[in-house]
Rosetta silent file (secondary structure, phi, psi, omega in degrees, C-alpha in Angstrom):
SEQUENCE: XXXXXXXXXXXXXXXXXXXXXXXXXXXXXXXXXXXXXXXXXXXXXXXXXXXXXXXXXXXXXXXXXXXXXXXXXXXXXXXXXXXXXXXXXX
SCORE:     score description
SCORE:     0.000 S_00000001
   1 L     0.000  129.497 -179.549  -12.583   13.233  -19.210 S_00000001
   2 L  -103.026  149.860  178.852  -11.023   11.409  -16.267 S_00000001
   3 L   -77.035  149.408  177.367   -8.846   12.932  -13.585 S_00000001
   4 L   -69.858  136.026  176.130   -5.206   11.914  -13.347 S_00000001
   5 L   -76.432  128.160  179.425   -4.497    9.398  -10.609 S_00000001
   6 L   -65.603  150.054  176.451   -1.998   10.858   -8.144 S_00000001
   7 L   -68.295  163.826  176.710    1.337    9.096   -7.793 S_00000001
   8 H   -57.151  -43.899  179.341    2.091    7.094   -4.655 S_00000001
   9 H   -60.194  -45.327  179.097    4.454    9.863   -3.551 S_00000001
  10 H   -62.824  -41.951 -179.829    1.751   12.498   -4.052 S_00000001
  11 H   -63.979  -45.241 -179.302   -0.802   10.416   -2.173 S_00000001
  12 H   -70.292  -32.927  174.511    1.474    9.800    0.801 S_00000001
  13 H   -62.326  -42.963  178.819    2.505   13.471    0.862 S_00000001
  14 H   -63.869  -42.003  177.074   -1.162   14.364    1.002 S_00000001
  15 H   -59.717  -42.480  178.211   -1.726   11.855    3.815 S_00000001
  16 H   -63.643  -39.265  176.616    1.144   13.452    5.744 S_00000001
  17 H   -61.608  -43.290  177.005   -0.381   16.888    5.215 S_00000001
  18 H   -62.717  -42.919  178.638   -3.682   15.607    6.606 S_00000001
  19 H   -60.733  -44.300 -179.738   -1.892   14.044    9.578 S_00000001
  20 H   -62.097  -29.712  179.091   -0.056   17.286   10.320 S_00000001
  21 L   -88.086    0.535 -179.581   -3.427   19.066   10.282 S_00000001
  22 L    78.909   12.669 -178.803   -4.937   16.483   12.639 S_00000001
  23 L   -94.649   67.016 -173.531   -7.255   15.165    9.937 S_00000001
  24 H   -64.157  -30.871 -179.568   -6.563   11.508   10.599 S_00000001
  25 H   -61.939  -44.085 -179.230   -9.792   10.297    8.952 S_00000001
  26 H   -67.895  -38.404  176.931   -8.769   11.743    5.577 S_00000001
  27 H   -64.404  -38.477 -179.120   -5.230   10.376    5.961 S_00000001
  28 H   -60.750  -40.414  178.477   -6.671    6.973    6.822 S_00000001
  29 H   -57.824  -34.449 -178.816   -8.574    6.832    3.521 S_00000001
  30 H   -79.391  -51.520 -171.143   -5.256    7.209    1.698 S_00000001
  31 H   -71.238  -25.945 -179.487   -2.950    4.956    3.700 S_00000001
  32 L   -71.653  -14.164  177.837   -5.305    1.997    3.911 S_00000001
  33 L   -88.803  -14.779 -175.219   -5.092    1.682    0.121 S_00000001
  34 L  -104.736  130.093 -175.679   -1.267    1.530    0.081 S_00000001
  35 L   -98.791   10.288 -178.325    0.453   -1.700    1.133 S_00000001
  36 L   -75.520  163.329  177.131    3.973   -0.260    1.540 S_00000001
  37 H   -64.663  -38.109  178.497    5.928   -0.203    4.780 S_00000001
  38 H   -63.276  -42.364  178.068    5.862    3.598    4.770 S_00000001
  39 H   -63.972  -35.913  176.908    2.065    3.588    4.472 S_00000001
  40 H   -63.453  -39.668  176.407    1.907    1.115    7.376 S_00000001
  41 H   -61.413  -46.459  178.507    3.963    3.572    9.450 S_00000001
  42 H   -63.311  -34.488  177.068    1.544    6.358    8.522 S_00000001
  43 H   -61.439  -39.969  175.555   -1.309    4.017    9.403 S_00000001
  44 H   -62.985  -39.076  177.499    0.217    3.743   12.873 S_00000001
  45 H   -66.299  -41.062  176.738    0.326    7.525   13.132 S_00000001
  46 H   -52.651  -52.028 -175.409   -3.327    7.688   12.012 S_00000001
  47 H   -72.073  -24.090  172.760   -4.403    5.418   14.850 S_00000001
  48 H   -66.039  -48.204  178.476   -2.225    7.299   17.329 S_00000001
  49 H   -62.189  -36.872  179.587   -4.016   10.538   16.437 S_00000001
  50 H   -66.433  -25.835 -176.804   -7.340    8.723   16.606 S_00000001
  51 L    96.087    5.648  178.162   -6.484    7.594   20.131 S_00000001
  52 L   -93.687   78.174 -171.649   -6.589    3.875   19.252 S_00000001
  53 H   -69.782  -29.876  176.206   -3.154    3.109   20.662 S_00000001
  54 H   -63.636  -44.229  178.485   -3.509   -0.685   20.504 S_00000001
  55 H   -66.902  -38.744  177.074   -4.161   -0.462   16.770 S_00000001
  56 H   -59.808  -44.964  178.324   -1.323    2.054   16.405 S_00000001
  57 H   -59.637  -40.331  177.600    1.045   -0.399   18.101 S_00000001
  58 H   -56.598  -48.674 -177.713   -0.076   -3.109   15.668 S_00000001
  59 H   -67.549  -35.409  176.092    0.842   -0.952   12.663 S_00000001
  60 H   -66.013  -39.657  177.186    4.181    0.015   14.202 S_00000001
  61 H   -61.104  -37.789  179.355    4.957   -3.676   14.767 S_00000001
  62 H   -62.994  -22.993  179.688    4.245   -4.326   11.071 S_00000001
  63 L  -101.000    1.365 -176.871    6.996   -1.840   10.219 S_00000001
  64 L    59.127   30.662  175.804    9.404   -3.157   12.870 S_00000001
  65 L  -104.733  146.273  175.580    9.433    0.335   14.378 S_00000001
  66 L   -75.385  133.634  177.941    9.204    0.973   18.087 S_00000001
  67 L   -72.358  119.159 -174.227    5.953    2.690   19.042 S_00000001
  68 L   -87.886   -5.382 -179.210    7.027    6.067   20.452 S_00000001
  69 L    93.385  164.400 -174.287    3.739    6.976   22.134 S_00000001
  70 H   -64.382  -29.483 -177.686    1.155    9.643   21.476 S_00000001
  71 H   -68.636  -14.673 -175.226    3.405   12.527   22.540 S_00000001
  72 H   -99.084   11.786 -173.869    5.739   11.862   19.596 S_00000001
  73 H   -56.261  -48.553 -177.554    3.194   12.279   16.777 S_00000001
  74 H   -63.950  -38.527  175.735    4.658   15.488   15.350 S_00000001
  75 H   -62.964  -40.867  179.744    8.180   14.023   15.460 S_00000001
  76 H   -65.529  -40.134  178.138    6.910   10.909   13.688 S_00000001
  77 H   -62.608  -44.460  178.355    5.228   12.983   10.978 S_00000001
  78 H   -61.715  -45.081  179.855    8.468   14.891   10.422 S_00000001
  79 H   -64.253  -38.500  179.209   10.492   11.661   10.301 S_00000001
  80 H   -67.609  -36.454  175.902    8.009   10.097    7.863 S_00000001
  81 H   -61.740  -42.699  178.957    8.265   13.163    5.586 S_00000001
  82 H   -64.467  -41.502  179.062   12.035   12.752    5.554 S_00000001
  83 H   -64.756  -39.514  178.439   11.715    9.033    4.797 S_00000001
  84 H   -66.163  -41.177  178.135    9.310    9.734    1.934 S_00000001
  85 H   -63.945  -41.106  178.699   11.667   12.362    0.494 S_00000001
  86 H   -64.627  -42.451  177.831   14.580    9.922    0.766 S_00000001
  87 H   -61.392  -38.793 -179.596   12.548    7.208   -0.922 S_00000001
  88 H   -66.313  -35.724  179.936   11.712    9.611   -3.743 S_00000001
  89 H   -72.167  -28.306 -175.741   15.420   10.404   -4.265 S_00000001
  90 L   -69.277    0.000    0.000   16.374    6.725   -4.422 S_00000001
């Protein structure tokens, strides 16, 4: 018997939960498999939490988002949750 593969929405929600808990390594495992713009944004948040700000800036550039700096991580997580919810409604 095989386990059900989580949907993209479920996977990104889980990544956001890990990010909110400061578990960037676990979030990284999820977002590096997803090639969407939202996952790239989360990838930037991952590297911000990790402290690799140059890499975080790279991922933010890929999404055409301005890098807000390390102090804005919680705001970014909240904004990404809202964007994911909006995407799900669309």
